[in-house]
GUSEFI-342960 format. One line per 4 residues: number of its first residue (from 1); for each residue x, y, z of N, C-alpha, C, O, CB. Coordinates in steps of 0.1 Angstrom, whole numbers, plus 5000, padded with zeros to 4 digits. Glycine has a CB too. Layout:
<pts>
NUM	X/Y/Z/X/Y/Z/X/Y/Z/X/Y/Z/X/Y/Z  ...
</pts>
This chain:
<pts>
1	5913/5420/0712/5904/5431/0719/5890/5423/0717/5888/5419/0706/5904/5448/0712  5883/5422/0726/5866/5418/0726/5858/5428/0717/5857/5440/0718/5858/5422/0743  5852/5422/0708/5842/5435/0697/5831/5439/0708/5832/5437/0720/5832/5426/0680  5820/5445/0703/5810/5451/0712/5803/5439/0712/5798/5435/0722/5801/5464/0708
5	5801/5433/0699/5792/5421/0700/5796/5410/0706/5788/5401/0709/5788/5417/0689  5809/5408/0707/5812/5396/0722/5810/5396/0730/5806/5386/0736/5819/5392/0727  5814/5414/0738/5809/5415/0747/5792/5409/0754/5790/5402/0763/5812/5426/0747  5783/5415/0744/5771/5415/0739/5767/5395/0746/5763/5389/0756/5773/5420/0719
9	5773/5392/0734/5770/5376/0734/5774/5371/0748/5766/5366/0756/5779/5368/0723  5790/5374/0751/5797/5371/0765/5783/5371/0777/5779/5362/0784/5811/5386/0769  5781/5383/0777/5767/5391/0783/5755/5378/0792/5753/5373/0803/5756/5401/0765  5752/5376/0777/5740/5370/0774/5744/5354/0779/5735/5348/0784/5736/5372/0757
13	5756/5347/0778/5757/5334/0781/5754/5328/0792/5754/5316/0794/5766/5331/0779  5751/5337/0800/5751/5329/0813/5734/5332/0817/5729/5344/0816/5764/5337/0827  5726/5322/0820/5714/5320/0826/5708/5328/0835/5696/5331/0836/5713/5310/0830  5719/5331/0843/5714/5345/0854/5714/5358/0849/5706/5367/0852/5723/5348/0868
17	5722/5360/0841/5719/5370/0833/5710/5372/0822/5706/5383/0819/5728/5373/0829  5708/5364/0818/5692/5364/0809/5682/5364/0815/5672/5368/0809/5689/5353/0800  5683/5358/0829/5665/5362/0840/5671/5374/0842/5663/5383/0838/5660/5352/0860  5680/5379/0846/5681/5392/0850/5673/5403/0840/5663/5409/0842/5696/5394/0851
21	5684/5404/0826/5676/5409/0818/5658/5408/0814/5651/5416/0809/5682/5406/0810  5656/5396/0816/5640/5397/0811/5633/5401/0823/5621/5405/0822/5632/5382/0805  5641/5400/0838/5631/5405/0848/5629/5422/0846/5619/5429/0849/5638/5402/0862  5642/5425/0839/5641/5441/0840/5633/5444/0830/5627/5455/0832/5656/5448/0838
25	5630/5437/0816/5616/5443/0806/5606/5446/0813/5599/5455/0810/5610/5432/0795  5604/5437/0826/5586/5443/0830/5589/5456/0836/5581/5463/0842/5575/5432/0844  5604/5459/0834/5603/5475/0846/5619/5474/0855/5627/5466/0856/5585/5475/0862  5617/5487/0861/5633/5491/0866/5631/5482/0882/5620/5480/0888/5638/5513/0868
29	5643/5478/0885/5646/5472/0901/5656/5472/0905/5666/5470/0899/5644/5461/0903  5656/5473/0918/5665/5473/0923/5672/5458/0926/5667/5448/0923/5662/5481/0933  5690/5459/0934/5696/5450/0934/5687/5438/0945/5686/5426/0943/5711/5455/0938  5683/5446/0953/5674/5431/0962/5661/5430/0960/5655/5422/0967/5674/5430/0978
33	5654/5440/0948/5640/5428/0942/5645/5418/0933/5641/5407/0933/5627/5437/0930  5657/5422/0925/5661/5412/0916/5667/5402/0922/5665/5391/0917/5669/5416/0906  5675/5404/0937/5683/5389/0941/5672/5382/0950/5675/5372/0957/5699/5392/0950  5658/5387/0950/5647/5382/0958/5641/5376/0951/5634/5368/0958/5638/5389/0965
37	5640/5373/0939/5635/5363/0928/5647/5352/0925/5642/5342/0920/5632/5371/0914  5656/5353/0927/5669/5341/0920/5672/5336/0930/5670/5342/0940/5682/5344/0912  5679/5327/0929/5685/5315/0940/5702/5320/0940/5711/5312/0941/5683/5296/0932  5704/5332/0939/5719/5338/0941/5720/5347/0950/5709/5352/0955/5727/5344/0929
41	5729/5351/0953/5726/5362/0966/5729/5380/0962/5736/5384/0952/5739/5357/0981  5725/5385/0968/5731/5401/0963/5739/5403/0958/5738/5407/0947/5733/5409/0968  5753/5402/0966/5765/5404/0962/5769/5398/0944/5777/5403/0936/5775/5398/0975  5762/5386/0942/5765/5378/0929/5757/5386/0917/5762/5387/0905/5758/5359/0930
45	5744/5394/0922/5734/5397/0912/5740/5413/0911/5737/5419/0901/5717/5394/0916  5747/5418/0921/5756/5429/0916/5761/5429/0906/5757/5436/0897/5766/5432/0922  5773/5417/0905/5782/5414/0902/5775/5411/0885/5780/5417/0876/5788/5403/0911  5766/5403/0885/5760/5398/0867/5755/5417/0865/5761/5422/0855/5738/5381/0867
49	5748/5424/0872/5746/5433/0867/5756/5444/0860/5756/5447/0848/5739/5437/0875  5765/5447/0869/5779/5449/0860/5782/5447/0848/5785/5455/0839/5788/5443/0864  5780/5432/0846/5786/5424/0833/5776/5432/0823/5779/5439/0813/5783/5404/0832  5767/5431/0828/5750/5435/0814/5756/5449/0816/5759/5451/0804/5725/5433/0821
53	5758/5457/0821/5758/5472/0824/5769/5478/0813/5767/5488/0805/5764/5476/0841  5784/5465/0817/5800/5471/0807/5793/5463/0795/5802/5460/0788/5821/5463/0812  5780/5458/0788/5778/5451/0778/5767/5459/0772/5760/5454/0763/5776/5437/0780  5763/5474/0777/5752/5483/0776/5741/5477/0772/5735/5481/0763/5753/5494/0767
57	5738/5465/0779/5725/5461/0781/5714/5466/0793/5702/5465/0796/5726/5447/0782  5721/5469/0798/5714/5477/0812/5718/5491/0816/5728/5496/0812/5718/5468/0826  5709/5498/0824/5715/5511/0827/5709/5512/0843/5699/5505/0847/5710/5524/0815  5714/5519/0849/5710/5524/0865/5710/5534/0870/5721/5540/0870/5715/5520/0873
61	5700/5541/0876/5698/5554/0879/5695/5552/0894/5687/5544/0899/5686/5562/0870  5706/5567/0903/5699/5566/0916/5691/5569/0920/5688/5580/0916/5703/5568/0924  5683/5564/0930/5668/5568/0935/5669/5566/0946/5667/5555/0951/5656/5562/0931  5672/5579/0956/5677/5584/0970/5689/5573/0975/5701/5577/0972/5663/5583/0983
65	5688/5563/0980/5699/5556/0986/5701/5541/0977/5709/5533/0980/5695/5555/1002  5690/5539/0966/5695/5526/0962/5696/5532/0947/5696/5544/0944/5683/5511/0965  5698/5518/0936/5701/5524/0921/5692/5516/0918/5691/5506/0925/5716/5524/0912  5683/5516/0907/5678/5511/0900/5680/5508/0885/5679/5517/0877/5669/5515/0903
69	5683/5496/0884/5683/5489/0872/5674/5487/0862/5666/5478/0864/5687/5479/0875  5673/5494/0848/5667/5488/0838/5670/5485/0827/5682/5488/0825/5660/5493/0836  5663/5478/0818/5671/5478/0803/5676/5489/0797/5671/5500/0799/5662/5475/0793  5687/5489/0789/5691/5505/0780/5685/5497/0766/5691/5488/0760/5714/5511/0778
73	5675/5502/0762/5672/5504/0750/5681/5506/0736/5679/5503/0724/5666/5513/0752  5691/5511/0742/5699/5516/0726/5709/5503/0725/5714/5498/0714/5710/5535/0727  5713/5498/0738/5723/5484/0740/5714/5474/0731/5718/5469/0721/5725/5477/0758  5701/5470/0737/5693/5459/0730/5690/5462/0717/5688/5452/0710/5680/5458/0737
77	5689/5472/0713/5685/5477/0697/5700/5470/0689/5701/5465/0678/5683/5502/0694  5711/5472/0698/5720/5468/0693/5724/5455/0691/5733/5453/0683/5727/5473/0696  5718/5447/0698/5717/5432/0701/5710/5429/0689/5716/5423/0680/5711/5427/0714  5700/5433/0688/5692/5429/0680/5697/5434/0664/5692/5428/0654/5678/5435/0686
81	5705/5443/0664/5710/5444/0649/5716/5436/0646/5714/5432/0634/5717/5454/0646  5726/5428/0655/5736/5419/0652/5733/5408/0647/5738/5403/0637/5742/5417/0661  5720/5404/0658/5709/5393/0654/5703/5394/0640/5701/5383/0634/5697/5393/0664  5700/5403/0635/5690/5408/0627/5700/5401/0612/5697/5394/0603/5686/5428/0629
85	5716/5408/0616/5721/5405/0601/5719/5391/0595/5719/5388/0583/5736/5408/0601  5719/5379/0609/5720/5368/0603/5701/5366/0597/5699/5361/0586/5726/5355/0615  5695/5369/0602/5681/5366/0598/5678/5371/0581/5673/5366/0572/5671/5374/0608  5686/5386/0583/5686/5392/0565/5693/5380/0557/5688/5375/0546/5697/5409/0562
89	5704/5378/0563/5712/5370/0547/5701/5354/0548/5697/5347/0539/5737/5365/0550  5700/5353/0558/5692/5340/0558/5678/5339/0546/5674/5330/0538/5688/5338/0574  5672/5352/0550/5660/5355/0538/5663/5358/0528/5655/5354/0519/5651/5363/0540  5673/5367/0523/5681/5370/0509/5684/5358/0504/5681/5356/0492/5695/5379/0509
93	5691/5347/0514/5696/5335/0503/5680/5322/0502/5681/5311/0496/5715/5325/0512  5671/5327/0507/5660/5319/0506/5649/5320/0495/5641/5313/0489/5654/5320/0516  5654/5335/0494/5646/5343/0482/5652/5342/0468/5647/5343/0457/5645/5357/0485  5666/5341/0474/5673/5340/0458/5670/5324/0453/5670/5320/0441/5694/5342/0459
97	5669/5315/0465/5667/5299/0459/5654/5295/0454/5651/5286/0445/5670/5287/0471  5644/5305/0462/5632/5304/0457/5629/5307/0443/5622/5300/0435/5626/5312/0463  5637/5320/0441/5634/5327/0425/5645/5316/0416/5646/5318/0404/5640/5349/0423  5651/5305/0421/5665/5302/0408/5663/5288/0415/5669/5286/0426/5687/5311/0409
101	5655/5281/0410/5651/5267/0419/5664/5257/0409/5667/5259/0398/5628/5260/0416  5668/5250/0417/5680/5240/0407/5673/5233/0397/5663/5225/0398/5687/5227/0416  5680/5236/0387/5673/5224/0373/5674/5209/0378/5682/5206/0387/5684/5224/0357  5667/5201/0372/5668/5185/0373/5671/5180/0361/5672/5168/0360/5655/5177/0378
</pts>
């Protein structure tokens, strides 16, 4: 069984999906708008968006006959929390090493 963090890492492991996420940080976009800025087809963009949506990194909203995709702040916060644990452990280890230097 894949964990949520594994799903997020898998989703972000693809350069096209990272590009899509970076575009959406600037604001909501439709598939057509996203595909216009990428060297992939609209169906490919839709498939990438599905992976990002399944990982809770993007959300979609129906606006008339089209869907707008946007960054899901809750999913992004969960991804950040995952990476913060490594940063926090590294800072704690650094602080401990600084406070207790090895004796020569």
